[in-house]
C-alpha positions in Angstrom: -59.2 53.1 -0.8 -56.7 54.8 1.6 -57.3 52.0 4.2 -56.5 49.3 1.7 -53.3 51.0 0.6 -52.2 51.4 4.2 -53.0 47.7 4.9 -51.0 46.5 1.9 -48.0 48.7 3.0 -48.2 47.3 6.5 -48.1 43.7 5.2 -45.1 44.6 2.9 -43.2 46.0 5.9 -44.0 42.9 8.0 -42.8 40.7 5.2 -39.5 42.7 4.8 -39.0 42.4 8.6 -39.4 38.7 8.5 -37.0 38.4 5.5 -34.4 40.5 7.3 -34.9 38.5 10.4 -34.3 35.3 8.5 -31.2 36.7 6.9 -29.9 37.7 10.3 -30.4 34.2 11.6 -28.7 32.6 8.6 -25.4 34.4 9.3 -22.2 32.5 10.2 -21.4 34.6 13.3 -22.5 34.9 16.9 -22.3 38.1 18.9 -23.8 39.4 22.1 -26.6 40.9 20.1 -26.9 38.2 17.4 -27.3 35.1 19.4 -28.7 31.6 18.6 -31.9 30.5 20.4 -33.0 26.8 20.2 -34.0 25.7 17.6 -32.1 28.3 15.5 -28.7 27.7 14.0 -25.9 29.3 11.9 -24.2 27.8 8.8 -20.7 28.3 7.6 -20.3 30.5 4.5 -19.7 27.6 2.1 -22.7 25.7 3.6 -20.6 22.7 4.8 -21.1 23.0 8.5 -23.9 24.0 10.9 -23.8 25.1 14.5 -26.9 24.7 16.5 -29.0 22.5 18.9 -29.6 18.8 18.4 -30.9 15.8 20.3 -29.5 12.3 19.9 -31.9 9.6 18.8 -34.4 8.4 21.5 -33.3 11.3 23.7 -34.9 14.6 24.8 -31.6 16.1 26.0 -30.4 19.1 24.0 -26.8 19.7 23.0 -25.0 22.5 21.2 -22.8 21.0 18.5 -21.4 21.3 15.0 -22.5 18.9 12.3 -21.6 18.3 8.7 -24.4 19.6 6.5 -24.7 17.2 3.5 -25.5 14.3 5.9 -26.2 15.0 9.6 -22.9 14.0 11.1 -22.0 15.5 14.5 -18.3 16.4 14.6 -18.1 18.6 17.8 -20.2 19.0 21.0 -19.9 21.9 23.5 -21.9 20.8 26.5 -21.0 17.1 26.4 -21.4 16.4 30.1 -24.1 19.1 30.8 -27.0 18.6 28.5 -30.0 21.0 28.4 -33.2 19.4 29.7 -35.5 21.5 27.5 -35.6 23.7 24.4 -35.0 27.0 26.1 -31.3 27.2 25.7 -29.3 29.8 23.8 -25.7 30.5 22.5 -24.3 34.0 22.9 -21.2 36.1 23.8 -21.1 36.9 27.5 -20.3 40.2 29.0 -16.7 39.0 29.6 -16.4 38.1 25.9 -16.5 34.3 26.2 -18.7 32.1 24.0 -21.3 30.6 26.4 -24.3 28.2 26.4 -27.1 29.4 28.6 -30.2 27.5 29.9 -33.7 28.9 30.1 -32.8 30.6 33.5 -29.8 32.4 32.0 -27.3 30.2 33.8 -24.0 29.3 32.1 -23.8 25.6 31.5 -20.8 25.7 29.2 -18.2 28.4 28.4 -15.1 28.8 26.2 -13.5 29.8 29.5 -10.8 32.2 28.2 -9.4 34.6 30.7 -8.5 38.2 30.2 -10.9 38.9 27.4 -12.4 42.2 26.3 -16.1 42.4 25.9 -15.7 43.1 22.2 -15.5 39.7 20.6 -17.4 37.6 18.0 -17.6 33.9 17.3 -17.5 32.6 13.7 -18.1 29.2 12.1 -15.5 28.6 9.4 -16.1 26.4 6.4 -13.4 24.0 7.7 -15.7 23.1 10.6 -13.6 25.2 13.1 -15.5 27.5 15.5 -13.3 30.5 16.4 -13.7 33.2 19.0 -12.1 36.4 17.7 -11.4 39.9 18.7 -13.7 42.1 16.7 -11.2 44.8 15.8 -7.9 42.8 15.3 -9.5 39.5 14.1 -7.0 37.6 16.4 -8.2 34.1 17.4 -8.8 33.9 21.2 -10.2 30.3 21.2 -11.1 27.7 18.6 -12.9 24.4 18.7 -10.1 22.7 16.7 -8.0 23.0 19.9 -10.8 21.4 22.0 -12.0 18.5 19.7 -14.7 16.1 20.5 -14.5 12.6 18.9 -13.8 13.6 15.3 -10.4 14.4 13.7 -10.9 16.8 10.8 -8.6 17.9 8.0 -6.6 20.9 9.1 -7.0 20.0 12.8 -3.9 19.3 14.9 -3.6 16.8 17.8 -0.7 17.7 20.0 1.3 16.6 23.0 3.3 19.3 24.8 5.7 17.8 27.3 6.9 21.2 28.6 3.4 22.4 29.5 1.9 19.0 30.2 -0.9 19.8 27.8 -2.6 17.6 25.2 -5.1 18.1 22.3 -6.7 14.7 21.9 -10.0 13.0 20.9 -12.3 11.5 23.4 -15.0 9.1 22.4 -18.8 9.3 23.1 -20.0 7.2 26.0 -22.2 5.3 23.6 -23.6 6.0 20.0 -26.5 7.9 21.5 -24.8 9.7 24.3 -22.1 12.3 23.5 -20.8 12.6 27.1 -17.2 11.8 27.7 -16.5 8.1 27.0 -13.7 5.7 28.1 -11.5 5.9 25.0 -9.1 8.7 23.9 -6.9 9.1 20.9 -3.6 11.0 21.2 -0.2 11.5 19.7 2.7 10.8 22.2 6.4 11.5 22.2 7.9 8.9 24.4 11.3 8.2 22.8 9.8 8.2 19.3 6.5 9.7 18.1 3.6 7.2 18.2 -0.2 7.5 18.2 -2.2 5.7 20.9 -5.7 4.8 21.7 -6.2 4.7 25.5 -8.9 2.8 27.4 -9.0 5.1 30.5 -5.3 5.1 31.3 -4.4 1.8 29.7 -3.0 1.5 26.1 -5.6 -0.1 23.8 -3.9 0.3 20.4 -0.8 2.0 19.0 0.7 2.7 15.6 4.3 1.8 16.2 7.1 4.4 15.8 6.9 7.2 13.2 9.9 7.2 10.9 9.3 10.5 9.2 7.2 9.0 6.5 5.0 6.3 8.0 4.0 4.7 11.2 5.9 1.4 11.0 3.3 -0.6 12.9 0.5 0.2 10.3 1.2 -2.0 7.2 -1.4 -0.1 5.1 0.2 3.3 5.9 1.0 4.0 2.2 -2.7 4.8 1.7 -2.5 7.5 4.3 -0.3 9.5 2.0 -3.4 10.2 -0.1 -4.8 12.0 3.0 -1.5 13.9 3.6 -0.8 12.8 7.2 1.9 14.8 8.9 3.8 14.5 12.2 5.9 17.4 13.4 8.4 16.5 16.2 10.7 19.1 17.8 12.8 16.4 19.4 12.1 17.8 22.9 9.0 15.7 23.6 6.5 18.0 21.8 4.8 16.5 18.8 1.8 17.5 16.5 -0.3 15.2 14.3 -2.4 16.6 11.4 -3.7 15.6 8.0 -5.1 17.1 4.9 -7.1 15.6 2.1 -6.7 16.0 -1.7 -9.7 16.9 -3.8 -9.7 13.8 -6.0 -9.8 11.6 -2.9 -13.0 13.2 -1.7 -13.8 14.7 1.7 -12.7 12.5 4.7 -13.0 12.5 8.4 -11.6 10.3 11.2 -13.8 9.2 14.1 -13.0 7.6 17.4 -16.2 5.6 18.1 -17.5 4.6 21.5 -16.0 1.1 21.2 -12.4 2.5 20.9 -12.2 1.9 17.1 -10.6 4.7 15.1 -12.1 4.8 11.6 -11.3 6.7 8.4 -14.5 7.7 6.6 -14.7 9.0 3.1 -17.8 10.7 1.6 -19.4 9.0 -1.4 -21.2 11.8 -3.2 -23.1 9.5 -5.6 -24.4 7.2 -2.9 -24.6 10.0 -0.4 -23.1 7.9 2.4 -19.9 7.5 4.4 -17.6 4.7 3.4 -15.4 3.1 6.0 -11.9 2.9 4.3 -9.8 1.9 7.3 -10.2 0.6 10.9 -7.7 0.6 13.7 -9.1 -2.7 15.1 -9.6 -5.1 12.2 -8.0 -8.1 13.8 -7.7 -9.5 17.3 -4.0 -8.8 17.3 -4.7 -5.1 16.9 -5.6 -4.9 20.6 -2.6 -3.8 22.6 -0.6 -6.5 24.4 -3.0 -9.3 23.5 -0.4 -12.0 24.0 1.5 -10.5 27.0 5.3 -9.8 27.2 7.8 -11.7 25.0 5.1 -13.1 22.8 4.1 -12.5 19.2 0.5 -12.2 17.9 -0.4 -13.4 14.4 -4.1 -13.2 13.5 -3.5 -15.5 10.5 -2.5 -18.5 12.7 -4.1 -20.7 15.3 -3.4 -20.3 18.1 -3.0 -16.6 17.7 -0.2 -16.1 20.2 3.2 -17.8 20.3 6.2 -17.2 22.5 9.2 -15.6 20.9 12.0 -18.0 20.0 14.1 -18.7 23.0 11.1 -18.1 25.4 8.4 -20.3 26.9 5.0 -19.7 28.5 5.1 -18.2 32.0 2.0 -20.2 32.9 1.7 -23.3 30.7 -1.7 -24.3 32.0 -3.2 -20.9 31.2 -1.4 -20.8 27.9 -2.9 -24.1 26.9 -6.4 -22.6 27.7 -5.5 -19.7 25.4 -5.2 -17.2 28.3 -2.1 -15.4 27.2 -2.0 -12.2 29.3 0.8 -13.6 31.5 3.1 -13.9 28.4 6.4 -15.7 28.2 9.7 -15.9 30.0 13.2 -16.6 28.8 14.1 -20.3 28.6 17.8 -19.9 29.2 19.2 -16.9 31.1 21.6 -14.5 29.4 25.0 -15.2 31.1 27.4 -13.3 28.9 27.8 -10.2 31.0 27.7 -12.2 34.3 30.6 -14.5 33.1 32.5 -11.7 31.5 32.6 -9.9 34.9 34.0 -13.1 36.5 37.8 -12.8 36.3 38.1 -16.6 36.4 35.9 -17.2 33.4 36.6 -16.4 29.8 33.6 -15.0 27.8 35.2 -15.4 24.4 33.1 -18.5 23.5 29.9 -17.7 25.3 28.8 -14.5 23.5 25.0 -13.9 23.2 23.5 -13.7 19.7 20.3 -12.5 18.1 17.4 -14.3 16.5 15.6 -12.4 13.7 11.9 -11.9 13.7 10.8 -10.5 10.3 8.0 -8.1 9.4 6.6 -7.2 12.8 5.2 -4.3 14.7 8.2 -3.7 17.0 7.5 -3.7 20.8 6.4 -0.7 22.8 8.8 1.6 24.8 11.6 1.7 22.2 14.7 3.7 22.9 15.8 5.6 19.8 19.4 6.5 19.2 21.3 8.8 16.8 20.7 8.0 13.1 23.2 5.6 11.7 23.5 4.1 8.2 25.0 0.8 9.5 22.6 -1.8 10.9 25.7 -3.6 12.3 26.2 -0.7 14.6 22.9 -1.4 16.3 23.9 -5.0 16.9 27.3 -4.1 18.5 25.7 -1.4 20.7 23.1 -3.8 22.0 25.7 -6.5 22.7 27.8 -4.1 24.7 24.9 -3.0 26.8 24.0 -5.8 29.2 20.5 -4.3 29.7 19.7 -4.5 26.0 17.5 -7.4 25.1 16.4 -6.6 21.5 17.1 -4.1 18.8 15.7 -3.0 15.4 16.8 -0.8 12.6 15.0 1.6 10.3 16.8 3.6 7.7 14.8 6.8 8.7 15.0 6.3 12.4 18.3 4.5 13.0 18.8 2.2 15.9 16.0 1.2 18.3 16.7 -0.9 21.4 14.7 -2.3 24.3 15.7 -3.0 27.9 12.3 -3.9 29.4 9.6 -6.4 28.6 8.9 -6.8 24.9 5.1 -6.0 24.7 2.7 -5.7 21.8 4.6 -7.5 19.0 2.4 -8.2 16.0 3.4 -10.4 13.0 2.5 -9.0 9.6 2.3 -10.6 6.2 4.0 -7.5 4.7 5.4 -4.3 6.0 6.7 -3.7 9.5 10.3 -4.0 10.6 12.7 -6.7 11.5 13.3 -7.3 15.2 16.5 -8.9 16.6 15.9 -10.7 19.9 18.9 -11.4 22.2 19.3 -15.0 23.3 21.9 -17.1 25.0 24.5 -18.8 22.8 23.0 -22.2 23.5 19.8 -21.1 21.9 21.7 -20.2 18.8 23.1 -23.8 18.8 19.5 -25.1 19.0 18.5 -22.8 16.2 21.3 -24.1 14.0 20.5 -27.6 14.9 16.8 -27.1 14.0 17.7 -25.5 10.7 19.9 -28.5 9.9 17.0 -30.9 10.7 14.6 -28.8 8.5 17.2 -28.7 5.6 17.8 -32.4 5.7 14.1 -33.2 5.9 13.2 -30.9 3.0 16.1 -32.2 0.9 15.0 -35.8 1.5 11.4 -35.0 0.9 12.2 -33.2 -2.3 14.3 -36.1 -3.5 11.4 -38.5 -2.8 8.9 -36.3 -4.6 11.2 -36.0 -7.6 11.9 -39.7 -7.8 8.1 -40.5 -7.5 7.3 -37.9 -10.1 10.0 -39.3 -12.5 8.6 -42.9 -12.1 5.1 -41.7 -12.7 6.2 -39.7 -15.7 7.9 -42.7 -17.2 4.7 -44.8 -16.8 2.5 -42.1 -18.1 4.8 -41.3 -21.0 5.0 -45.0 -22.1 1.2 -45.2 -21.8 0.6 -42.2 -24.0 3.3 -43.4 -26.5 1.4 -46.8 -26.8 -1.9 -45.0 -27.1 -0.6 -42.6 -29.8 1.1 -45.4 -31.8 -2.0 -47.5 -31.7 -4.1 -44.6 -33.1 -1.5 -43.6 -35.6 -1.5 -40.1 -34.1 1.3 -37.8 -35.1 0.1 -34.7 -33.1 2.5 -35.1 -30.2 6.0 -36.7 -29.9 6.2 -38.5 -26.6 8.2 -41.7 -27.3 11.5 -40.9 -29.0 14.8 -41.2 -27.3 15.8 -37.5 -27.8 12.5 -36.4 -26.2 13.0 -38.7 -23.2 16.6 -37.3 -22.8 15.3 -33.7 -22.9 12.6 -34.5 -20.3 15.1 -36.3 -18.1 17.3 -33.2 -18.1 14.4 -31.0 -17.3 13.4 -33.2 -14.4 16.9 -33.2 -13.0 17.0 -29.4 -13.2 13.6 -29.1 -11.6 14.9 -31.3 -8.7 17.6 -28.7 -8.1 15.0 -25.9 -7.7 13.3 -25.4 -4.3 9.8 -25.1 -5.7 7.2 -23.7 -3.3 3.7 -25.1 -3.8 4.4 -25.7 -7.5 2.5 -28.7 -8.9 3.6 -31.0 -11.7 0.6 -31.3 -14.0 -0.3 -34.5 -15.9 -0.1 -34.0 -19.6 -3.3 -36.0 -20.2 -5.3 -33.8 -17.9 -4.1 -30.7 -19.7 -5.1 -32.2 -23.0 -8.6 -32.8 -21.6 -8.7 -29.3 -19.9 -7.9 -27.5 -23.2 -10.0 -29.8 -25.5 -6.9 -31.3 -27.1 -5.4 -27.8 -27.4 -8.2 -26.7 -29.7 -7.6 -23.5 -31.6 -10.8 -22.0 -30.2 -9.2 -22.0 -26.7 -6.1 -19.9 -27.8 -5.9 -16.8 -25.6 -2.8 -15.4 -27.3 0.5 -16.0 -28.9 3.9 -15.0 -27.5 7.6 -15.7 -28.1 7.3 -18.9 -26.0 4.3 -20.2 -27.9 0.5 -20.2 -27.8 -1.4 -19.7 -24.5 -4.6 -21.8 -24.1 -7.6 -21.5 -21.8 -8.4 -24.6 -19.9 -10.7 -25.9 -17.2 -9.7 -28.6 -14.8 -12.1 -31.3 -13.5 -12.7 -29.4 -10.3 -13.9 -26.4 -12.3 -10.8 -24.2 -11.9 -9.9 -22.1 -14.9 -6.3 -22.1 -16.0 -4.1 -20.6 -18.7 -1.6 -23.1 -20.3 1.5 -21.7 -22.0 2.8 -24.3 -24.4 6.3 -24.1 -25.8 6.1 -24.0 -29.6 8.6 -26.1 -31.6 9.1 -23.1 -33.9 9.9 -20.8 -30.9 13.3 -19.3 -30.5 13.0 -20.1 -26.8 13.5 -23.4 -25.2 14.5 -25.3 -22.1 16.6 -22.3 -20.8 13.7 -19.9 -20.9 11.3 -22.5 -19.5 13.5 -23.3 -16.6 14.2 -19.6 -16.0 10.5 -18.8 -15.7 9.9 -21.8 -13.4 12.8 -20.8 -11.1 12.0 -17.1 -11.0 8.3 -17.0 -10.7 7.9 -20.0 -8.3 9.7 -17.9 -5.7 7.5 -14.8 -6.1 4.3 -13.9 -4.4 2.8 -10.5 -5.0 -0.7 -9.2 -5.9 0.6 -7.6 -9.1 2.5 -10.6 -10.4 0.8 -13.5 -12.2 0.7 -16.7 -10.1 2.3 -19.8 -11.6 0.3 -22.9 -10.6 2.6 -25.5 -12.0 4.4 -27.0 -15.0 4.3 -30.0 -17.2 7.2 -31.8 -18.9 6.5 -34.9 -21.1 8.6 -35.8 -24.1 9.2 -32.6 -26.0 6.2 -31.0 -24.4 7.0 -28.1 -22.0 4.1 -26.2 -20.5 3.6 -23.6 -17.8 0.2 -23.4 -16.0 -0.9 -20.0 -14.7 -3.9 -18.6 -13.0 -6.5 -17.6 -15.6 -6.9 -13.8 -16.3 -10.4 -13.3 -17.7 -9.6 -9.9 -19.2 -6.4 -11.1 -21.1 -3.7 -8.5 -21.5 -3.5 -4.7 -21.3 -2.8 -4.2 -25.0 -6.2 -5.7 -25.8 -7.8 -2.7 -24.1 -5.7 0.4 -24.5 -5.0 -0.2 -28.2 -8.4 -1.5 -29.2 -10.9 1.4 -30.0 -13.9 -0.8 -29.1 -12.5 -1.4 -25.5 -10.4 1.7 -24.9 -13.2 3.6 -23.3 -13.7 0.9 -20.7 -10.4 1.9 -19.2 -11.4 5.2 -17.6 -8.5 7.2 -16.0 -9.1 5.9 -12.5 -8.6 2.3 -13.9 -5.6 3.4 -15.9 -4.0 5.0 -12.9 -4.7 1.8 -10.9 -2.8 -0.2 -13.6 0.0 2.3 -13.7 0.4 2.1 -9.9 0.0 -1.6 -9.7 2.7 -2.3 -12.3 5.0 0.0 -10.4 4.4 -1.9 -7.2 5.0 -5.2 -8.9 8.3 -3.9 -10.3 9.4 -2.5 -6.9 8.7 -5.9 -5.4 10.9 -7.6 -8.1 13.7 -5.0 -7.6 13.8 -4.5 -3.9 11.2 -6.3 -1.8 11.4 -10.0 -3.0 13.9 -12.5 -1.7 15.6 -12.3 -5.1 16.5 -9.2 -7.0 15.0 -9.7 -10.4 15.2 -7.7 -13.6 12.2 -8.5 -15.9 13.8 -7.3 -19.2 10.6 -7.7 -21.2 8.0 -5.4 -19.7 5.4 -4.2 -22.1 1.6 -3.9 -22.5 1.1 -7.5 -23.8 2.9 -8.9 -20.7 0.5 -7.1 -18.3 -2.5 -9.3 -17.7 -5.8 -8.0 -16.2 -7.9 -9.9 -13.7 -11.7 -9.7 -13.4 -11.6 -6.3 -11.8 -8.9 -5.0 -14.3 -6.2 -5.2 -11.7 -2.7 -5.6 -13.4 -0.4 -8.6 -13.0 3.1 -8.7 -14.6 3.7 -11.9 -16.5 6.2 -13.7 -18.8 9.4 -14.1 -16.8 11.2 -16.2 -19.4 13.7 -13.3 -20.0 14.0 -12.3 -16.4 17.4 -12.3 -14.7 18.3 -12.8 -11.1 21.0 -10.4 -9.7 23.5 -12.0 -7.4 25.2 -10.4 -4.4 25.4 -6.6 -4.5 25.4 -6.3 -8.3 23.7 -3.2 -9.6 24.5 -3.7 -13.3 25.2 -6.8 -15.4 26.6 -7.1 -18.9 25.2 -9.7 -21.3 26.2 -10.8 -24.8 22.7 -12.1 -25.5 20.2 -9.3 -25.8 16.6 -10.3 -25.7 13.4 -8.3 -25.4 11.2 -6.0 -27.5 12.5 -3.0 -29.3 10.7 0.1 -28.4 10.7 -0.9 -24.7 14.4 -1.7 -24.4 16.7 0.9 -22.7 19.5 2.3 -24.9 22.3 1.0 -22.7 20.8 -2.5 -23.0 20.0 -2.4 -26.7 23.4 -1.0 -27.7 25.8 -2.3 -25.1 24.1 -5.3 -23.4 24.1 -3.5 -20.0 20.9 -4.1 -17.9 19.9 -3.1 -14.4 16.9 -1.9 -12.5 16.9 1.2 -14.6 16.4 -1.0 -17.7 12.9 -2.0 -16.3 12.3 1.7 -15.3 12.8 2.6 -19.0 10.3 0.0 -20.2 7.9 1.1 -17.5 8.2 4.7 -18.7 7.3 3.6 -22.3 4.4 1.6 -20.9 3.2 4.6 -18.8 3.2 6.9 -21.9 1.3 4.3 -23.9 -1.4 4.0 -21.2 -1.8 7.8 -20.9 -1.9 8.3 -24.7 -3.7 5.1 -25.8 -1.1 4.7 -28.6 1.6 2.1 -29.2 5.2 3.3 -29.2 5.4 1.8 -32.7 2.3 3.6 -34.0 4.4 6.6 -35.3 6.5 4.6 -37.8 5.5 6.3 -41.0 7.3 8.5 -43.5 5.2 11.6 -42.7 5.9 11.3 -38.9 9.3 9.7 -38.2 9.0 10.2 -34.5 8.5 7.5 -31.9 5.9 7.9 -29.1 8.8 9.1 -27.0 9.8 11.6 -29.6 6.3 12.9 -29.9 5.9 13.2 -26.1 9.2 15.1 -25.9 8.3 17.5 -28.7 4.9 18.3 -27.0 6.7 18.7 -23.7 9.2 21.2 -25.1 6.3 23.1 -26.7 4.5 23.1 -23.3 1.5 21.6 -25.1 1.0 18.1 -23.7 -2.8 17.9 -24.4 -2.4 16.2 -27.9 -0.6 13.3 -26.2 -3.5 12.6 -23.8 -5.9 9.9 -24.9 -9.0 11.9 -26.0 -11.3 9.0 -25.1 -10.6 9.4 -21.4 -9.4 13.0 -21.3 -11.3 15.4 -19.0 -10.2 19.0 -18.1 -10.7 18.1 -14.4 -8.2 15.2 -14.9 -5.6 17.3 -16.8 -3.2 17.8 -13.9 -3.2 14.1 -12.9 -2.6 12.8 -16.5 0.0 15.6 -16.9 1.8 14.4 -13.8 1.9 10.8 -15.0 3.3 11.8 -18.4 5.9 13.9 -16.6 6.9 10.8 -14.6 6.9 8.7 -17.8 9.4 11.1 -19.4 11.6 11.0 -16.3 11.7 7.2 -16.7 12.7 7.2 -20.4 15.6 9.6 -20.1 18.6 8.6 -22.1 21.0 8.3 -19.2 20.2 5.5 -16.8 21.6 7.5 -13.9 19.0 10.2 -14.5 16.0 7.8 -14.3 14.3 7.4 -10.9 14.1 4.1 -9.0 10.7 2.3 -8.8 10.5 3.4 -5.1 10.8 7.0 -6.2 8.3 6.5 -9.0 5.7 5.2 -6.5 6.3 8.2 -4.3 5.9 10.5 -7.3 2.6 8.8 -8.3 1.2 9.2 -4.8 2.3 12.8 -4.7 4.7 12.1 -1.8 7.3 13.8 -3.9 5.5 17.0 -4.8 8.1 18.9 -7.0 9.2 16.7 -9.9 12.5 17.6 -11.6 12.3 18.5 -15.3 13.0 15.6 -17.6 15.9 15.4 -20.0 15.8 14.2 -23.6 14.5 10.6 -24.0 16.3 7.9 -25.9 15.1 6.7 -29.4 13.2 9.8 -30.4 14.0 10.1 -34.1 12.8 7.2 -36.1 11.3 3.8 -35.6 12.8 2.5 -38.9 16.3 2.9 -37.4 15.3 0.6 -34.5 13.7 -1.9 -36.8 17.0 -2.2 -38.8 18.7 -3.5 -35.7 16.5 -6.6 -35.4 18.8 -9.3 -36.7 20.6 -12.4 -35.6 24.1 -13.6 -36.3 24.7 -16.0 -39.2 21.7 -17.6 -40.8 19.3 -17.1 -37.9 15.8 -16.0 -38.8 13.8 -13.1 -37.5 11.5 -13.9 -34.6 8.1 -15.3 -35.7 6.6 -12.7 -33.5 8.7 -9.6 -33.7 6.4 -7.6 -31.5 7.0 -10.0 -28.6 10.7 -11.0 -28.8 13.7 -10.0 -30.8 17.2 -11.1 -30.3 20.6 -9.8 -31.5 24.1 -11.3 -31.1 27.3 -9.3 -31.0 29.5 -9.8 -34.0 
């Protein structure tokens, strides 16, 4: 009996020893006494990262590295160039206090190599992925893996370039996907004259970001998305610069990897699919490779051939250029003689001044010289002209002037973003440019006139044909043959001929009748102030939306022409695309791209569809509408105020992406106007700003007010007009303001999408909405500021002031009248109009 008891006690002791041994191995530290022996490992306290031994696929070599735990992803390697040949290695603290990797014979094959250490040190794996060597007593860091990265850039890590000490912290790629030894490519931040990030192939540039302007890298058009990852550049102005980034929780965990092919990729972790998603690549296009086209040439991946000489330049080697060998680049066609002649006392330089040709939306060349910040772009031009070595300049509001004196290398043409580059050319080149513009203008004018005349002749023939056809059938559905109708149509055609339409088609009336099944009521998509909108399908299968002017509509030729003129000049992903128009007799129609999900109000105000718009989709709509408005206000060729922004004028495509529509009330600002007064007030009450509704003053801030109302409607799922009852006389704005003052914003949030985890994001959007609907226009932010607020670029938001129209909806409704015997609008939700007495 005693033997059995002793035996059981012995097994219990053995089990406890094994448990304690296992716990010891599972710690997150390494000391001289607690070392790691292959295949053991340690894990960070939160379980995110592991330090241990691994072998790449199809290899027996052993490496010491750190990998991300949810999916084996190596982020750091110690002995990159000295692999262990067997599984007898270990990781420990040496007698001198360094972290070392030993082989089976006890030889050091890798060391942290810190001098002047005490023997009392420990190494700890943090949950950020950083491996730190610390003094045991003080806890001071003696060495850390974040300062000696491998090929992965982690949140919280800093890449640096120290000009004074000649030191760098950079990434170095693997030799190949299965070999972590040092590869050919490196990724570093540089401070030449301005901070930039480079990928190097050995010692040659392979890719670059363009200059940092304090907010973005100007040569990366998609840089706005990087704000979600919190990228930061710290520049002391003395040649020392740091690059870091942090991720926000809602964006998910992200890492950046420099792969063995020299491609820098942003990866985000998809927890549901348990895989990495590539969200950005440095080398997506051929033009992303540094200097593809050689000096004085521009690269455009959307064109063929890809490379073209800058204006005023020609290929250095035409034979090679024709064979699409572009490395030799281009040379100046006509030498710059201004300075040479100005220095000649016998020659006047008054009439031979050089000039500049403008290249829009480009990645500016390498080796820019920055100057002191100036708010006047003209200063850059005069400075460059006065310097005979200056051959190009550019201007950025955050950087100031940039100039170039050497070869212009690595210019890339973008479809959006980038900067404008001004290239110095001889005065004779400017004459050629003006001559070419004249030729183009004359050609376009003649071509437009021919097209309009042909269209008019065809319209006359088709109109007469339809008139005979309708008369023979006794049809009275359409009026196409009367003299007043012909006169109206003629006037419209004349006005259309004065508009420089871009890819705008004139649709045949008969084809639209066929496409819409003779405008059958079953094809009606909706009804607006202009008239009904029909779904149609052309013979080639393309689906379209046809907006047909109603005879009972308060709108007419003016609004029709306004929409054609405005929207034909606009191209943006968040604006609905106008395909063409049709004018025959009294018929006036606008043809748009078809939006399968109709308008936003059909979702957020419909209980059966409301839940389909989860918060992520709603935020995408909020941000998309903001970007569309910013394009109208600042980024398009015309400065446009929409004046009728509301939920029913936001259309949704197949993926519920928003597109602003209905530009019949839009106004184009001329010159440098910031505010315009009008006697004809049009729009929708509830969305109209107070200064516009009361005084007829409209500006960018009028659209900002409408946007704020729309934002609050999206966040709450309620119409601004849904509060108009005797028990609750407040508008949505008034209710939002009341809840804000009581510091209880939850009742305003749509309960069908509300989630406690989303509270701070919905709260922030409501905060932004209240800033947009402040009573004073000067207090409201611009759309550029709104986008920065939405993307958390502006972290601390100011407190909002009292909104306008917070008391009663009935008071607003009483204002909906017209002068004289005019009737109320047939669709008061869509359009109301007042006239000053």
